[in-house]
Residue, then its C-alpha position, 0 to 999 in steps of 0.5 A: x499499500x502507498x503511504x499516501x493511502x494510509x490514514x494519518x494515524x497509521x502513517x504516524x505509527x508506521x513512522x514510529x515503528x522499527x521499520x527503516x522506511x518511511x522516515x525523514x525524507x518521506x516526512x519531509x515531503x509530507x511537510x511540503x504537501x501540507x504547506x501546499x495544501x494550506x497554500x491552496x486553502x488560503x487561495x480558496x478562501x480568498x476567492x468569492x469574497x467581495x472584499x478581496x474581489x481584486x485578488x480573485x484572479x491571482x488566488x484562483x491561479x495560486x490554487x490551481x498551482x498549489x494543488x498541483x504541487x501538493x500532488x507532486x509532493x505526496x508522489x515523490x513521498x512514496x518514491x522516496x521510500x521506493x528508492x530507500x528500499x532499492x538501496x536496502x535490496x543492494x546491501x543485501x546482495x551476495x558478496x562472497x566473490x570479487x565479482x559479487x562484491x563489485x556488483x553489489x558496490x555498483x548497485x549501492x552507489x546507483x541506489x544512493x544516487x536514487x536516494x539523492x534524487x528524490x529529496x532534491x526533487x522535494x527541495x525543488x517542489x518546496x521552493x517553488x511552493x514557498x515562492x507561490x505561497x509568498x506571492x499571496x502577501x498583500x493580497x489574500x483573505x487576511x482572516x487566514x493569515x495563520x494558515x498561510x504562516x503554518x504553510x510557510x513553516x511546513x515548507x521551511x521544514x520540508x526543504x530543510x529535511x529534504x536537504x538533510x537527506x540529500x546530505x547524508x546520502x551524497x556523503x557516501x557517493x563516490x561519484x564526486x562530480x554527481x555529489x558536488x552538483x547536488x550539493x551546489x543545487x541544494x545550497x542554491x535552493x536553501x539560499x533562495x527558499x529560507x530567506x523568503x520563507x522567513x521574511x514572509x512569516x515575519x510579515x504574517x506575524x506582523x499582520x496578525x500581532x501588529 
């Protein structure tokens, strides 16, 4: 069964079990999906309100994009666990002969690359969603300000959690060019998303707390 098909309680219980997956990577993607869902929610609550009529078109566009991002983040959540299972299977390969050892090592390395690609995809999706959520500032139903704030916090947790999963994998990858490229890409995403999320959260806090 896919993680996305579990109840909230069953998902949490599975994470809390001794099963090595789902773990932090899948949780990071779920944080991102919740952030995207909350962004869509705020956009929906902005539409159809006379007070916010001038923002309705933008809110409609945000809603549509946020729903697409939500679906993509849920999809990569499951694929991240699949990628981990590939690595686990590779570690279980026989290693009695030199040929078997070489095949096992190659499979592990390929699996680690797969385990790096999925959290990088999470980072890219979370970064895109942070940009989308931030675009609502100054043109949304401000009664849902707390929801937009939680969206940004969720997305920030998602992108930082995904980054940890990138880092832990590239540390074991022998292809240094691959590792360097993914480090560069991840650092660039963090440099854009984190300040934007923090600045946007500060604006929301100011709106709520005065």
